MDAnalysis code that builds the backbone (N, CA, C; Angstrom):
import MDAnalysis as mda
import numpy as np

u = mda.Universe.empty(552, n_residues=184, atom_resindex=np.repeat(np.arange(184), 3), trajectory=True)
u.add_TopologyAttr("name", ["N", "CA", "C"] * 184)
u.add_TopologyAttr("resid", np.arange(1, 185))
u.add_TopologyAttr("resname", ["MET", "SER", "PRO", "ARG", "ARG", "GLU", "ARG", "ASP", "ASP", "ASP", "ALA", "ALA", "ASN", "ALA", "GLY", "LYS", "VAL", "PRO", "VAL", "ARG", "ALA", "VAL", "LEU", "ALA", "VAL", "PHE", "GLU", "GLU", "ARG", "SER", "ASP", "ARG", "ALA", "ARG", "PRO", "LEU", "THR", "ALA", "THR", "ASP", "ILE", "MET", "ASP", "ALA", "VAL", "GLY", "CYS", "SER", "ARG", "ARG", "THR", "ALA", "HIS", "ASN", "LYS", "LEU", "ASN", "GLU", "LEU", "VAL", "GLU", "GLU", "GLY", "ARG", "LEU", "GLU", "THR", "ARG", "LYS", "VAL", "GLY", "SER", "ARG", "SER", "ARG", "VAL", "TRP", "TRP", "VAL", "PRO", "MET", "VAL", "SER", "ASP", "GLU", "PRO", "PRO", "ALA", "THR", "ASP", "GLU", "PRO", "ASP", "PRO", "LEU", "ALA", "SER", "LEU", "PRO", "ILE", "ASP", "ASP", "VAL", "ASP", "LEU", "PRO", "GLY", "THR", "GLY", "LYS", "THR", "LEU", "ARG", "ALA", "ARG", "GLU", "GLU", "ALA", "LEU", "LEU", "ALA", "ALA", "TYR", "GLU", "TYR", "ILE", "GLN", "GLU", "TYR", "PRO", "GLU", "ALA", "LYS", "LYS", "SER", "ASP", "PHE", "LEU", "GLN", "ASP", "VAL", "PHE", "PRO", "GLU", "HIS", "PRO", "ALA", "GLU", "TYR", "GLU", "THR", "ALA", "GLU", "GLY", "TRP", "TRP", "ASN", "ALA", "LEU", "GLN", "PRO", "ALA", "LEU", "ALA", "GLU", "LEU", "PRO", "GLY", "VAL", "ASP", "PRO", "PRO", "LYS", "GLU", "ARG", "GLY", "HIS", "VAL", "TRP", "HIS", "PHE", "LEU", "GLY", "GLY"])
u.atoms.positions = np.array([
    [1.179, -36.663, 25.877],
    [0.071, -36.588, 24.936],
    [0.524, -37.223, 23.624],
    [-0.345, -37.990, 22.979],
    [0.009, -38.662, 21.733],
    [0.114, -37.643, 20.596],
    [0.932, -37.946, 19.569],
    [1.043, -37.027, 18.420],
    [-0.297, -36.779, 17.747],
    [-1.154, -37.813, 17.678],
    [-2.465, -37.633, 17.049],
    [-3.309, -36.661, 17.869],
    [-3.276, -36.822, 19.200],
    [-4.035, -35.929, 20.085],
    [-3.543, -34.492, 19.933],
    [-2.215, -34.313, 19.835],
    [-1.660, -32.961, 19.651],
    [-2.152, -32.357, 18.349],
    [-2.187, -33.163, 17.274],
    [-2.676, -32.655, 15.983],
    [-4.144, -32.276, 16.082],
    [-4.952, -33.107, 16.754],
    [-6.372, -32.804, 16.907],
    [-6.566, -31.524, 17.716],
    [-5.799, -31.372, 18.813],
    [-5.885, -30.159, 19.624],
    [-5.462, -28.950, 18.817],
    [-4.394, -29.124, 18.011],
    [-3.906, -28.009, 17.207],
    [-4.942, -27.583, 16.182],
    [-5.595, -28.550, 15.547],
    [-6.632, -28.218, 14.556],
    [-7.779, -27.476, 15.221],
    [-8.138, -27.890, 16.426],
    [-9.226, -27.210, 17.131],
    [-8.826, -25.808, 17.543],
    [-7.571, -25.619, 17.952],
    [-7.111, -24.304, 18.406],
    [-6.811, -23.350, 17.260],
    [-6.528, -23.864, 16.067],
    [-6.176, -23.007, 14.938],
    [-7.283, -22.018, 14.633],
    [-8.521, -22.455, 14.727],
    [-9.637, -21.560, 14.465],
    [-9.856, -20.548, 15.567],
    [-9.303, -20.812, 16.746],
    [-9.486, -19.911, 17.873],
    [-8.496, -18.760, 17.865],
    [-7.416, -18.881, 17.108],
    [-6.416, -17.827, 17.038],
    [-6.635, -17.064, 15.733],
    [-7.204, -15.859, 15.810],
    [-7.429, -15.111, 14.574],
    [-6.115, -14.594, 13.989],
    [-6.070, -14.522, 12.680],
    [-4.889, -14.009, 11.998],
    [-4.571, -12.599, 12.499],
    [-5.608, -11.822, 12.813],
    [-5.404, -10.458, 13.310],
    [-4.607, -10.448, 14.610],
    [-4.786, -11.471, 15.458],
    [-4.042, -11.535, 16.720],
    [-2.557, -11.722, 16.453],
    [-2.237, -12.524, 15.448],
    [-0.838, -12.738, 15.088],
    [-0.251, -11.443, 14.521],
    [-0.989, -10.786, 13.648],
    [-0.521, -9.526, 13.074],
    [-0.342, -8.465, 14.156],
    [-1.196, -8.490, 15.156],
    [-1.102, -7.524, 16.252],
    [0.212, -7.672, 17.019],
    [0.738, -8.887, 17.103],
    [2.023, -9.097, 17.781],
    [3.111, -8.291, 17.076],
    [3.062, -8.262, 15.746],
    [4.045, -7.494, 14.977],
    [3.852, -5.996, 15.176],
    [2.615, -5.561, 15.234],
    [2.314, -4.141, 15.313],
    [2.541, -3.544, 16.699],
    [2.430, -4.360, 17.742],
    [2.482, -3.840, 19.104],
    [3.859, -3.923, 19.755],
    [4.856, -4.410, 19.064],
    [6.180, -4.532, 19.684],
    [6.926, -3.207, 19.623],
    [7.822, -2.998, 20.558],
    [8.546, -1.724, 20.620],
    [9.607, -1.627, 19.523],
    [10.305, -2.726, 19.212],
    [11.315, -2.717, 18.156],
    [10.698, -3.312, 16.898],
    [10.122, -2.457, 16.073],
    [9.395, -2.930, 14.895],
    [10.314, -3.423, 13.791],
    [11.623, -3.204, 13.936],
    [12.564, -3.664, 12.922],
    [12.997, -5.111, 13.164],
    [12.813, -5.606, 14.367],
    [13.258, -6.955, 14.708],
    [12.283, -7.988, 14.155],
    [12.787, -8.945, 13.361],
    [11.899, -10.010, 12.881],
    [11.513, -10.923, 14.045],
    [10.406, -11.628, 13.866],
    [9.919, -12.529, 14.907],
    [10.011, -13.982, 14.446],
    [10.062, -14.870, 15.429],
    [10.086, -16.300, 15.153],
    [8.719, -16.893, 15.477],
    [8.520, -18.136, 15.071],
    [7.277, -18.826, 15.416],
    [7.146, -18.952, 16.931],
    [8.271, -19.122, 17.625],
    [8.242, -19.204, 19.090],
    [7.747, -17.897, 19.691],
    [8.158, -16.758, 19.128],
    [7.660, -15.465, 19.612],
    [6.137, -15.402, 19.501],
    [5.620, -15.885, 18.391],
    [4.170, -15.866, 18.162],
    [3.477, -16.843, 19.103],
    [4.049, -18.038, 19.269],
    [3.476, -19.037, 20.178],
    [3.335, -18.453, 21.579],
    [4.386, -17.810, 22.052],
    [4.371, -17.239, 23.399],
    [3.369, -16.091, 23.516],
    [3.290, -15.269, 22.483],
    [2.442, -14.076, 22.547],
    [0.954, -14.399, 22.478],
    [0.563, -15.365, 21.636],
    [-0.863, -15.652, 21.463],
    [-1.294, -16.959, 22.123],
    [-0.337, -17.716, 22.659],
    [-0.683, -18.952, 23.360],
    [-1.201, -20.042, 22.443],
    [-0.421, -20.366, 21.420],
    [-0.839, -21.408, 20.490],
    [0.312, -22.384, 20.268],
    [0.054, -23.430, 19.512],
    [1.080, -24.414, 19.186],
    [1.982, -23.882, 18.061],
    [3.099, -24.554, 17.869],
    [4.022, -24.176, 16.795],
    [3.344, -24.307, 15.432],
    [2.592, -25.380, 15.236],
    [1.923, -25.591, 13.943],
    [0.921, -24.471, 13.668],
    [0.148, -24.094, 14.675],
    [-0.818, -23.007, 14.497],
    [-0.085, -21.709, 14.182],
    [1.010, -21.448, 14.903],
    [1.792, -20.234, 14.638],
    [2.286, -20.228, 13.193],
    [2.838, -21.342, 12.740],
    [3.331, -21.419, 11.358],
    [2.194, -21.234, 10.357],
    [1.051, -21.877, 10.614],
    [-0.088, -21.741, 9.696],
    [-0.548, -20.295, 9.588],
    [-0.679, -19.621, 10.715],
    [-1.141, -18.231, 10.709],
    [-0.098, -17.318, 10.057],
    [1.170, -17.541, 10.355],
    [2.228, -16.731, 9.738],
    [2.236, -16.937, 8.224],
    [2.077, -18.180, 7.783],
    [2.060, -18.450, 6.343],
    [0.847, -17.824, 5.660],
    [-0.300, -17.781, 6.340],
    [-1.470, -17.089, 5.788],
    [-1.145, -15.618, 5.553],
    [-0.482, -15.000, 6.527],
    [-0.141, -13.583, 6.411],
    [0.879, -13.348, 5.297],
    [1.779, -14.309, 5.073],
    [2.724, -14.202, 3.957],
    [1.964, -14.280, 2.635],
    [1.023, -15.237, 2.539],
    [0.224, -15.380, 1.310],
    [-0.575, -14.121, 1.007],
    [-1.038, -13.443, 2.050],
    [-1.808, -12.212, 1.870],
    [-0.909, -11.016, 1.568],
    [0.406, -11.190, 1.654],
    [1.332, -10.093, 1.400],
    [1.519, -9.161, 2.586],
    [1.037, -9.556, 3.755],
    [1.145, -8.697, 4.933],
    [2.430, -8.938, 5.702],
    [3.054, -10.096, 5.497],
    [4.345, -10.417, 6.107],
    [5.268, -10.985, 5.044],
    [6.558, -10.929, 5.357],
    [7.558, -11.611, 4.541],
    [8.304, -12.559, 5.453],
    [8.939, -13.552, 4.852],
    [9.648, -14.553, 5.636],
    [10.961, -14.901, 4.963],
    [11.864, -15.457, 5.773],
    [13.170, -15.841, 5.259],
    [13.730, -16.937, 6.143],
    [14.337, -17.923, 5.531],
    [15.013, -18.976, 6.267],
    [16.350, -18.422, 6.747],
    [16.675, -18.623, 8.024],
    [17.917, -18.074, 8.582],
    [18.849, -19.154, 9.105],
    [18.528, -20.370, 8.913],
    [19.353, -21.493, 9.337],
    [18.791, -22.745, 8.707],
    [19.356, -23.875, 9.048],
    [18.872, -25.108, 8.438],
    [17.431, -25.404, 8.827],
    [17.016, -24.986, 10.042],
    [15.649, -25.245, 10.471],
    [14.992, -24.013, 11.078],
    [15.518, -22.840, 10.818],
    [14.986, -21.621, 11.428],
    [14.454, -20.676, 10.364],
    [13.417, -19.965, 10.747],
    [12.774, -19.019, 9.843],
    [12.327, -17.823, 10.670],
    [12.356, -16.636, 10.057],
    [11.871, -15.416, 10.711],
    [10.835, -14.754, 9.809],
    [9.986, -13.926, 10.428],
    [8.939, -13.190, 9.711],
    [9.028, -11.723, 10.108],
    [8.636, -10.836, 9.201],
    [8.625, -9.411, 9.475],
    [7.585, -8.725, 8.609],
    [7.222, -7.520, 9.018],
    [6.306, -6.691, 8.244],
    [7.140, -5.976, 7.192],
    [6.797, -6.111, 5.907],
    [7.602, -5.452, 4.876],
    [7.527, -3.935, 5.007],
    [8.635, -3.299, 4.710],
    [8.677, -1.834, 4.741],
    [7.996, -1.290, 3.495],
    [7.284, -0.206, 3.670],
    [6.609, 0.435, 2.550],
    [7.622, 1.329, 1.843],
    [7.666, 1.204, 0.547],
    [8.595, 1.993, -0.251],
    [8.134, 3.446, -0.336],
    [9.094, 4.370, -0.428],
    [8.765, 5.780, -0.608],
    [8.370, 6.091, -2.049],
    [8.626, 5.135, -2.942],
    [8.302, 5.353, -4.349],
    [6.795, 5.220, -4.561],
    [6.249, 5.975, -5.523],
    [4.811, 5.869, -5.789],
    [4.471, 4.477, -6.302],
    [3.220, 4.052, -6.134],
    [2.828, 2.734, -6.635],
    [3.016, 2.641, -8.138],
    [3.195, 1.429, -8.632],
    [3.442, 1.205, -10.051],
    [2.273, 1.662, -10.909],
    [1.082, 1.678, -10.377],
    [-0.076, 2.116, -11.147],
    [-0.600, 3.436, -10.583],
    [-1.279, 4.156, -11.420],
    [-1.857, 5.427, -10.993],
    [-3.158, 5.218, -10.229],
    [-3.681, 4.002, -10.286],
    [-4.943, 3.686, -9.631],
    [-4.703, 3.397, -8.153],
    [-5.317, 4.168, -7.247],
    [-5.190, 3.826, -5.832],
    [-6.020, 2.586, -5.514],
    [-5.641, 1.882, -4.478],
    [-6.392, 0.711, -4.054],
    [-7.678, 1.186, -3.380],
    [-8.841, 0.951, -3.993],
    [-10.092, 1.449, -3.406],
    [-10.396, 0.817, -2.058],
    [-9.863, -0.377, -1.799],
    [-10.104, -1.017, -0.517],
    [-9.351, -0.311, 0.609],
    [-8.267, 0.369, 0.265],
    [-7.459, 1.029, 1.295],
    [-8.227, 2.166, 1.966],
    [-9.160, 2.771, 1.261],
    [-9.888, 3.900, 1.832],
    [-11.060, 3.477, 2.715],
    [-11.427, 2.212, 2.665],
    [-12.521, 1.723, 3.494],
    [-11.983, 1.106, 4.780],
    [-12.747, 1.197, 5.857],
    [-12.310, 0.578, 7.108],
    [-12.562, -0.933, 7.098],
    [-12.035, -1.608, 6.085],
    [-12.298, -3.035, 5.902],
    [-11.644, -3.869, 7.000],
    [-10.525, -3.405, 7.558],
    [-9.876, -4.174, 8.618],
    [-10.786, -4.311, 9.830],
    [-11.712, -3.377, 10.006],
    [-12.624, -3.421, 11.139],
    [-13.852, -4.285, 10.859],
    [-14.009, -4.722, 9.615],
    [-15.174, -5.498, 9.212],
    [-14.798, -6.973, 9.221],
    [-15.676, -7.795, 9.731],
    [-15.411, -9.220, 9.846],
    [-16.028, -9.966, 8.673],
    [-15.179, -10.395, 7.744],
    [-15.613, -11.207, 6.616],
    [-14.959, -12.576, 6.734],
    [-15.656, -13.638, 6.358],
    [-15.053, -14.966, 6.451],
    [-14.034, -15.196, 5.342],
    [-13.030, -15.992, 5.647],
    [-12.042, -16.386, 4.651],
    [-10.674, -15.812, 4.922],
    [-9.709, -16.298, 4.143],
    [-8.333, -15.821, 4.228],
    [-7.762, -15.750, 2.819],
    [-6.636, -15.089, 2.680],
    [-5.922, -15.034, 1.412],
    [-6.771, -14.516, 0.268],
    [-6.746, -15.256, -0.847],
    [-7.472, -14.831, -2.051],
    [-8.986, -14.798, -1.828],
    [-9.483, -15.716, -1.022],
    [-10.918, -15.734, -0.737],
    [-11.327, -14.465, -0.003],
    [-10.556, -14.092, 1.014],
    [-10.865, -12.881, 1.763],
    [-10.768, -11.660, 0.857],
    [-9.763, -11.615, 0.007],
    [-9.611, -10.481, -0.924],
    [-10.825, -10.396, -1.862],
    [-11.304, -11.529, -2.360],
    [-12.479, -11.535, -3.239],
    [-13.708, -11.023, -2.494],
    [-13.817, -11.367, -1.219],
    [-14.964, -10.930, -0.430],
    [-14.862, -9.450, -0.090],
    [-13.648, -8.966, 0.119],
    [-13.462, -7.532, 0.336],
    [-13.827, -6.755, -0.925],
    [-13.445, -7.279, -2.080],
    [-13.791, -6.632, -3.341],
    [-15.301, -6.658, -3.582],
    [-15.965, -7.744, -3.202],
    [-17.423, -7.815, -3.329],
    [-18.082, -6.795, -2.402],
    [-17.544, -6.651, -1.214],
    [-18.068, -5.657, -0.276],
    [-17.889, -4.259, -0.845],
    [-16.732, -3.995, -1.426],
    [-16.484, -2.694, -2.053],
    [-17.480, -2.459, -3.191],
    [-17.741, -3.487, -3.999],
    [-18.704, -3.347, -5.104],
    [-20.100, -3.045, -4.563],
    [-20.490, -3.705, -3.485],
    [-21.803, -3.438, -2.879],
    [-21.846, -2.019, -2.315],
    [-20.742, -1.573, -1.739],
    [-20.659, -0.221, -1.179],
    [-20.756, 0.827, -2.293],
    [-20.047, 0.594, -3.380],
    [-20.112, 1.514, -4.518],
    [-21.525, 1.520, -5.112],
    [-22.167, 0.356, -5.114],
    [-23.528, 0.254, -5.647],
    [-24.496, 1.104, -4.828],
    [-24.410, 1.005, -3.514],
    [-25.335, 1.777, -2.684],
    [-25.027, 3.268, -2.752],
    [-23.796, 3.612, -3.037],
    [-23.474, 5.026, -3.230],
    [-24.111, 5.535, -4.520],
    [-24.089, 4.699, -5.554],
    [-24.676, 5.089, -6.835],
    [-26.208, 5.043, -6.789],
    [-26.745, 4.079, -6.054],
    [-28.195, 3.916, -5.903],
    [-28.520, 3.995, -4.406],
    [-28.675, 5.216, -3.873],
    [-28.803, 5.410, -2.425],
    [-30.038, 4.785, -1.780],
    [-30.919, 4.234, -2.561],
    [-32.054, 3.488, -2.027],
    [-32.095, 2.164, -2.773],
    [-31.640, 1.107, -2.112],
    [-31.554, -0.195, -2.775],
    [-32.104, -1.284, -1.862],
    [-32.747, -2.260, -2.486],
    [-33.270, -3.410, -1.758],
    [-32.276, -4.569, -1.870],
    [-32.442, -5.535, -1.026],
    [-31.628, -6.742, -1.070],
    [-31.637, -7.329, -2.480],
    [-32.809, -7.390, -3.084],
    [-32.928, -7.975, -4.425],
    [-32.094, -7.209, -5.452],
    [-31.930, -5.891, -5.259],
    [-31.099, -5.099, -6.168],
    [-29.636, -5.543, -6.079],
    [-29.148, -5.732, -4.848],
    [-27.766, -6.189, -4.663],
    [-27.565, -7.568, -5.278],
    [-28.542, -8.450, -5.054],
    [-28.415, -9.811, -5.557],
    [-28.452, -9.855, -7.081],
    [-29.240, -8.985, -7.674],
    [-29.366, -8.955, -9.136],
    [-28.203, -8.214, -9.791],
    [-27.757, -7.106, -9.194],
    [-26.796, -6.242, -9.873],
    [-25.346, -6.389, -9.403],
    [-25.125, -6.856, -8.192],
    [-23.753, -6.937, -7.675],
    [-23.250, -8.378, -7.617],
    [-24.047, -9.274, -7.074],
    [-23.623, -10.658, -6.896],
    [-23.091, -11.317, -8.172],
    [-23.775, -11.211, -9.330],
    [-23.284, -11.933, -10.515],
    [-21.851, -11.568, -10.908],
    [-21.471, -10.312, -10.730],
    [-20.122, -9.874, -11.106],
    [-19.093, -10.084, -9.996],
    [-19.566, -10.232, -8.763],
    [-18.677, -10.347, -7.602],
    [-19.167, -11.448, -6.656],
    [-19.167, -12.713, -7.090],
    [-19.705, -13.779, -6.241],
    [-18.828, -14.113, -5.028],
    [-17.584, -13.679, -5.027],
    [-16.685, -13.838, -3.883],
    [-16.608, -15.287, -3.394],
    [-16.618, -16.214, -4.343],
    [-16.509, -17.646, -4.074],
    [-17.713, -18.225, -3.328],
    [-18.850, -17.526, -3.383],
    [-20.083, -18.071, -2.826],
    [-20.853, -18.739, -3.959],
    [-21.451, -19.875, -3.665],
    [-22.216, -20.593, -4.679],
    [-23.601, -20.016, -4.862],
    [-24.163, -19.446, -3.800],
    [-25.523, -18.910, -3.908],
    [-25.542, -17.430, -3.547],
    [-26.488, -16.738, -4.120],
    [-26.657, -15.317, -3.824],
    [-27.052, -15.128, -2.361],
    [-27.829, -16.057, -1.833],
    [-28.278, -15.952, -0.444],
    [-27.096, -16.076, 0.528],
    [-26.203, -17.021, 0.255],
    [-24.997, -17.169, 1.087],
    [-24.129, -15.925, 1.018],
    [-24.001, -15.379, -0.187],
    [-23.233, -14.145, -0.393],
    [-23.841, -13.016, 0.434],
    [-25.149, -12.847, 0.352],
    [-25.820, -11.767, 1.071],
    [-25.688, -11.934, 2.584],
    [-25.850, -13.167, 3.066],
    [-25.746, -13.415, 4.505],
    [-24.368, -13.050, 5.052],
    [-23.332, -13.202, 4.247],
    [-21.972, -12.852, 4.687],
    [-21.689, -11.362, 4.522],
    [-22.166, -10.758, 3.427],
    [-21.805, -9.372, 3.137],
    [-22.683, -8.329, 3.800],
    [-23.957, -8.611, 3.991],
    [-24.847, -7.552, 4.485],
    [-24.479, -7.068, 5.881],
    [-24.016, -7.913, 6.824],
    [-23.611, -7.348, 8.124],
    [-22.397, -6.426, 7.989],
    [-21.477, -6.797, 7.091],
    [-20.291, -5.966, 6.874],
    [-20.670, -4.658, 6.188],
    [-21.567, -4.728, 5.216],
    [-22.029, -3.531, 4.515],
    [-22.694, -2.565, 5.498],
    [-23.447, -3.102, 6.430],
    [-24.152, -2.269, 7.409],
    [-23.188, -1.492, 8.304],
    [-21.941, -1.968, 8.429],
    [-20.952, -1.317, 9.285],
    [-20.184, -0.197, 8.583],
    [-20.320, -0.079, 7.262],
    [-19.527, 0.900, 6.523],
    [-20.108, 2.313, 6.664],
    [-19.238, 3.319, 6.547],
    [-19.679, 4.712, 6.735],
    [-20.769, 5.123, 5.761],
    [-21.789, 5.761, 6.296],
    [-22.862, 6.310, 5.482],
    [-23.958, 5.336, 5.126],
    [-23.808, 4.073, 5.478],
    [-24.815, 3.065, 5.135],
    [-25.831, 2.974, 6.267],
    [-27.088, 3.080, 5.882],
    [-28.183, 2.975, 6.842],
    [-28.997, 1.736, 6.476],
    [-28.759, 0.612, 7.188],
    [-29.491, -0.614, 6.852],
    [-30.949, -0.506, 7.259],
    [-31.801, -1.305, 6.634],
    [-33.221, -1.266, 6.995],
    [-33.442, -1.814, 8.402],
    [-34.473, -1.330, 9.024],
    [-34.820, -1.808, 10.369],
    [-35.466, -3.184, 10.304],
    [-36.143, -3.474, 9.185],
    [-36.805, -4.760, 9.005],
    [-36.284, -5.417, 7.735],
    [-36.353, -6.749, 7.698],
    [-35.883, -7.496, 6.519],
    [-36.681, -7.120, 5.278],
    [-35.975, -7.084, 4.147],
    [-36.646, -6.865, 2.881],
    [-36.924, -5.411, 2.544],
    [-36.591, -4.518, 3.441],
    [-36.855, -3.111, 3.178],
    [-35.635, -2.441, 2.548],
    [-35.717, -1.175, 2.360],
    [-34.729, -0.420, 1.597],
    [-33.495, -0.057, 2.432],
    [-32.337, -0.281, 1.821],
    [-31.065, 0.169, 2.365],
    [-30.850, 1.587, 1.846],
    [-30.303, 2.458, 2.691],
    [-30.062, 3.848, 2.280],
    [-28.589, 4.185, 2.425],
    [-28.145, 5.055, 1.518],
    [-26.808, 5.602, 1.670],
    [-26.983, 7.070, 2.042],
    [-26.467, 7.439, 3.205],
    [-26.645, 8.793, 3.723],
    [-25.461, 9.691, 3.424],
    [-24.482, 9.162, 2.747],
    [-23.266, 9.929, 2.451],
    [-22.200, 9.614, 3.468],
    [-21.028, 10.074, 3.200],
    [-19.945, 9.806, 4.135],
    [-18.676, 9.839, 3.439],
])
């Protein structure tokens, strides 16, 4: 296969391997202390070396993995250990209490974090205003939390399915009607 064809195949396959699948390889192994190589990831998820490196680097950028060079051309990745010391700030991460990992939002790295924060803002909004319309979210939440969306409509199309999955949220049965927060 030509190098160009391999690159084209790799680009097409990169979108087919979710970052969560790569992270799952780390979480599902019996020896959680052993770092993994790109080859370990390639074998586990069935992808190319370039795709494995791209996905591993995304996880490093998100702070979910750490990496270290171990030879002139070798690198390993691992899940960082959580410190027993309390966090530097007294403020807990509000995203940690939501089942955001189960919600499918588009993006990676900083973009995904911005979208998670926008989802949290929409969730807090519906908790404060237990009967809200789409227009309320677009007027009161979107301007402060655009999550890298250019339009309010694009923002809503991405966030409303995720919002509907969160605990206590009762989405309307028909478009344009009232969203309810039932508690939770």
